[in-house]
C-alpha positions as CSV (number, residue, x, y, z in Angstrom):
1,M,148.6,-19.5,132.5
2,S,150.2,-18.3,135.6
3,A,150.0,-19.1,139.4
4,A,149.4,-15.5,140.1
5,G,146.4,-15.7,137.8
6,F,145.0,-18.6,140.0
7,F,145.6,-16.6,143.1
8,T,144.2,-13.4,141.8
9,I,140.9,-15.0,140.4
10,I,139.7,-16.1,143.8
11,R,139.9,-12.5,145.0
12,P,141.8,-13.7,148.2
13,A,141.1,-10.6,150.3
14,N,137.3,-10.8,149.5
15,A,137.1,-14.6,150.2
16,V,139.1,-14.4,153.6
17,M,137.1,-11.4,154.8
18,A,133.9,-13.4,154.2
19,G,135.3,-16.2,156.3
20,V,136.3,-13.8,159.0
21,A,132.8,-12.6,159.0
22,A,131.5,-15.9,159.7
23,V,133.9,-16.4,162.7
24,V,132.8,-12.9,163.9
25,A,129.2,-14.2,163.8
26,Y,130.0,-17.2,165.8
27,F,131.7,-14.9,168.4
28,I,128.7,-12.7,168.6
29,A,126.5,-15.6,169.1
30,T,128.4,-17.2,171.8
31,G,130.7,-14.5,173.3
32,T,133.8,-16.9,172.8
33,I,135.9,-18.4,170.2
34,I,136.9,-22.0,170.0
35,P,139.6,-23.8,167.8
36,A,136.6,-25.5,165.8
37,A,135.7,-22.1,164.6
38,L,138.5,-22.1,162.3
39,L,136.3,-24.5,160.2
40,L,134.0,-21.7,159.5
41,L,136.9,-19.5,158.2
42,I,137.9,-22.3,155.8
43,V,134.6,-23.3,154.6
44,V,133.5,-19.9,153.9
45,T,136.8,-18.8,152.3
46,L,136.8,-21.8,150.0
47,I,133.2,-21.5,148.8
48,T,133.4,-17.7,148.4
49,A,136.6,-18.3,146.4
50,A,134.8,-20.8,144.3
51,G,132.0,-18.4,143.6
52,N,134.3,-15.6,142.6
53,V,136.0,-18.1,140.0
54,I,132.8,-19.4,138.6
55,N,131.6,-15.9,138.3
56,D,134.7,-14.9,136.2
57,Y,134.2,-18.1,134.1
58,F,130.7,-17.0,133.0
59,D,131.7,-13.3,132.8
60,A,134.7,-13.7,130.5
61,D,133.1,-11.6,127.8
62,I,131.7,-9.0,130.0
63,D,135.2,-8.7,131.8
64,A,136.8,-8.3,128.4
65,V,135.0,-4.9,128.2
66,N,134.8,-3.8,131.8
67,R,137.8,-5.4,133.4
68,A,140.2,-6.6,130.7
69,D,142.9,-7.0,133.5
70,R,141.0,-9.8,135.1
71,P,142.8,-13.3,135.0
72,I,140.7,-14.9,132.2
73,P,140.5,-12.0,129.6
74,S,144.2,-11.2,130.2
75,G,145.1,-14.9,129.5
76,Q,146.6,-15.7,133.0
77,V,143.9,-18.4,133.4
78,S,142.0,-20.4,130.8
79,R,138.3,-20.6,130.9
80,E,138.4,-24.4,131.2
81,A,141.0,-24.3,134.0
82,A,138.8,-21.8,135.9
83,L,135.7,-24.0,135.6
84,W,137.6,-27.1,137.1
85,Y,139.3,-24.8,139.8
86,A,135.8,-23.6,140.9
87,V,134.4,-27.1,141.1
88,A,137.4,-28.2,143.2
89,L,137.0,-25.3,145.5
90,F,133.3,-25.9,145.9
91,F,133.7,-29.6,146.8
92,S,136.7,-28.9,149.1
93,G,134.5,-26.3,151.1
94,I,131.6,-28.6,151.3
95,A,133.9,-31.4,152.5
96,V,135.3,-29.4,155.3
97,C,131.9,-28.3,156.3
98,L,131.0,-32.0,157.0
99,F,132.8,-31.6,160.3
100,T,130.4,-28.8,161.5
101,N,126.6,-29.4,161.9
102,W,123.7,-30.2,159.7
103,I,122.6,-26.4,159.6
104,C,126.0,-25.3,158.5
105,I,126.2,-28.1,155.9
106,A,122.7,-27.1,154.5
107,F,124.0,-23.5,154.1
108,A,127.2,-24.6,152.4
109,V,125.3,-26.8,150.0
110,I,122.5,-24.3,149.1
111,N,125.0,-21.4,148.9
112,S,127.3,-23.2,146.5
113,L,124.5,-24.0,144.3
114,L,123.2,-20.6,144.3
115,L,126.6,-19.1,143.6
116,A,126.9,-21.3,140.5
117,L,123.3,-20.4,139.5
118,Y,123.9,-16.8,140.0
119,A,126.9,-16.8,137.8
120,A,125.3,-18.8,135.1
121,R,121.7,-17.5,135.0
122,L,120.7,-15.0,137.8
123,K,123.2,-12.3,137.1
124,S,121.5,-11.2,134.0
125,M,118.0,-11.1,135.6
126,P,117.0,-7.6,136.8
127,L,117.1,-7.4,140.6
128,I,116.9,-11.1,141.2
129,G,120.7,-11.4,140.8
130,N,121.2,-8.6,143.2
131,I,119.1,-10.2,145.7
132,A,120.9,-13.4,145.4
133,V,124.2,-11.7,146.0
134,A,122.9,-9.6,149.0
135,Y,121.5,-12.9,150.5
136,L,124.8,-14.6,150.2
137,S,126.5,-11.7,151.9
138,G,124.1,-11.8,154.9
139,S,124.1,-15.5,155.0
140,M,127.8,-15.5,156.1
141,F,126.6,-14.2,159.5
142,L,123.8,-16.8,159.5
143,F,126.3,-19.5,158.8
144,G,128.5,-18.5,161.7
145,G,125.6,-18.1,164.0
146,A,124.3,-21.6,163.0
147,F,127.6,-23.3,164.2
148,A,126.2,-22.3,167.7
149,G,122.9,-24.0,166.8
150,M,119.4,-22.7,166.0
151,D,119.6,-19.9,168.8
152,G,122.9,-18.6,167.4
153,L,121.2,-18.5,163.9
154,I,118.3,-16.6,165.2
155,H,120.4,-14.1,167.2
156,L,122.4,-13.1,164.1
157,F,119.4,-12.5,161.9
158,P,119.3,-8.6,162.5
159,I,122.9,-8.4,161.5
160,A,122.4,-10.6,158.5
161,A,119.4,-8.3,157.5
162,M,121.5,-5.1,157.8
163,T,124.2,-6.7,155.7
164,F,121.6,-8.0,153.1
165,L,120.2,-4.4,152.7
166,A,123.6,-2.6,152.6
167,M,124.8,-5.1,150.0
168,M,121.7,-4.5,147.9
169,A,122.5,-0.9,147.7
170,R,126.1,-1.8,146.6
171,E,125.1,-4.2,144.1
172,L,122.8,-1.8,142.5
173,L,125.4,0.9,142.4
174,K,128.0,-1.7,140.9
175,D,125.5,-2.5,138.2
176,A,125.1,1.2,137.4
177,E,128.8,1.4,137.0
178,D,128.9,-1.4,134.6
179,V,126.0,-0.7,132.2
180,E,128.2,-0.6,129.0
181,G,129.8,-3.9,129.6
182,D,126.5,-5.6,130.7
183,K,124.8,-4.5,127.5
184,T,127.7,-5.9,125.6
185,G,127.3,-9.3,127.4
186,G,123.6,-9.3,127.0
187,A,122.7,-8.9,130.6
188,V,119.6,-6.8,131.4
189,T,120.3,-5.3,134.7
190,L,118.1,-2.9,136.8
191,P,120.0,0.2,135.6
192,I,119.7,-0.8,132.0
193,R,115.9,-1.1,132.6
194,I,115.1,1.9,134.7
195,G,118.1,4.1,134.3
196,V,121.1,5.1,136.5
197,K,119.4,7.8,138.5
198,K,116.5,5.7,139.6
199,T,118.8,2.8,140.4
200,A,120.8,5.5,142.6
201,L,117.6,6.4,144.3
202,A,116.8,2.7,145.0
203,A,120.2,2.4,146.6
204,V,119.6,5.1,149.0
205,V,116.3,3.5,150.0
206,F,118.1,0.3,150.8
207,V,120.8,2.0,152.8
208,V,118.0,3.7,154.9
209,L,116.4,0.3,155.5
210,S,119.9,-1.2,156.4
211,A,120.3,1.6,158.9
212,I,116.9,0.8,160.6
213,A,117.8,-2.8,160.8
214,S,121.2,-1.9,162.4
215,T,119.5,-0.5,165.4
216,V,118.2,-3.9,166.6
217,P,121.4,-5.1,168.3
218,F,121.0,-2.0,170.6
219,L,118.7,-4.3,172.5
220,W,121.6,-6.2,173.8
221,W,124.6,-3.9,173.2
222,G,123.0,-0.7,174.3
223,I,123.9,3.1,173.7
224,P,127.7,2.6,172.9
225,Y,126.7,0.4,170.0
226,L,124.2,2.6,168.8
227,V,126.6,5.6,168.6
228,L,129.2,3.5,166.7
229,I,126.8,1.9,164.3
230,G,125.2,5.3,163.8
231,I,128.5,6.6,162.6
232,V,128.8,3.8,160.2
233,D,125.2,4.3,159.0
234,L,126.1,7.9,158.1
235,V,129.1,6.8,156.1
236,L,126.9,4.2,154.2
237,L,124.2,7.0,153.6
238,G,126.8,9.5,152.5
239,A,128.2,7.0,150.0
240,A,124.7,6.2,148.4
241,I,123.8,9.9,148.2
242,K,127.0,10.7,146.3
243,A,125.6,8.7,143.4
244,L,122.2,10.4,143.5
245,S,123.2,13.2,141.2
246,C,124.6,10.8,138.6
247,D,122.7,9.8,135.4
248,T,125.6,8.0,133.7
249,P,127.8,4.9,134.6
250,A,130.9,7.2,134.5
251,C,129.6,9.5,136.9
252,V,128.7,6.6,139.4
253,R,132.3,5.3,138.9
254,Q,133.8,8.8,139.7
255,S,131.6,9.2,142.8
256,K,133.4,6.0,144.2
257,A,130.1,5.4,146.1
258,S,130.5,1.6,145.7
259,G,133.9,1.6,147.2
260,M,132.7,3.8,150.2
261,L,129.8,1.4,150.7
262,K,132.4,-1.5,150.8
263,F,134.4,0.5,153.4
264,G,131.3,1.1,155.4
265,M,130.4,-2.5,155.5
266,F,133.9,-3.4,156.7
267,A,133.5,-0.7,159.3
268,S,130.2,-2.3,160.5
269,L,132.1,-5.6,160.9
270,L,134.6,-3.8,163.3
271,V,131.7,-2.3,165.2
272,F,130.2,-5.8,165.7
273,V,133.5,-7.2,166.9
274,V,134.0,-4.2,169.3
275,S,130.4,-4.4,170.6
276,A,130.7,-8.2,171.2
277,L,133.9,-7.7,173.1
278,F,133.1,-4.8,175.3
279,F,129.3,-4.2,175.4
280,G,127.9,-7.8,175.6
């Protein structure tokens, strides 16, 4: 085992970015940042990290096929150590969340349970697992808004909806990339059920719905926001369309559609920040 493995297994960039999204959500809801918002960053980072670790724990056999370089298959972290590491991270995140409010605590507990359930059971269920991950992604914004109370939670709902829908598209394409390994691990994902091409078409539909949801903040941010988010929506749509011609997992991987969707979602986060700063 190695210290580097324990660092890599939490996917630090992914975990911290999730925490940043929660802080951005609070800023969107209130127009300001207070020192206590640091709690949001810590809670979401810890719980997201825990989810990444517990996912690797249950996916060790699949990763041995798809991602042999991951910490558990490569021997950098043992499965037992990964399990206890995940438990410690979950409890640490919830403990820090006790200093927020009851809505945030409810999100932290429910999302922690859902992350563990996803890794253990839901991931192998067609579409249900994808919905769980997409909800968890959107809930980062709901969590940040909830720190400002129920009004903040409601205000962030359109952005959470956009994130949910875009993440659904990305999750479907990631499943399309991983068909071989998922079959080996016994998972029955949507691409295994309906094929890669139909899954890619479903991803395009979700991106279109995400673009529709993304227009709602125009009501308070106006035309400048609509122009910026329109550019992001085109990037997301272009990414999904790249995979439309694919009928094999290798083709989807070569299209890099999943990576482009990830980039587009990061760009949308920047648009939200700029809009809250200058158009609010």
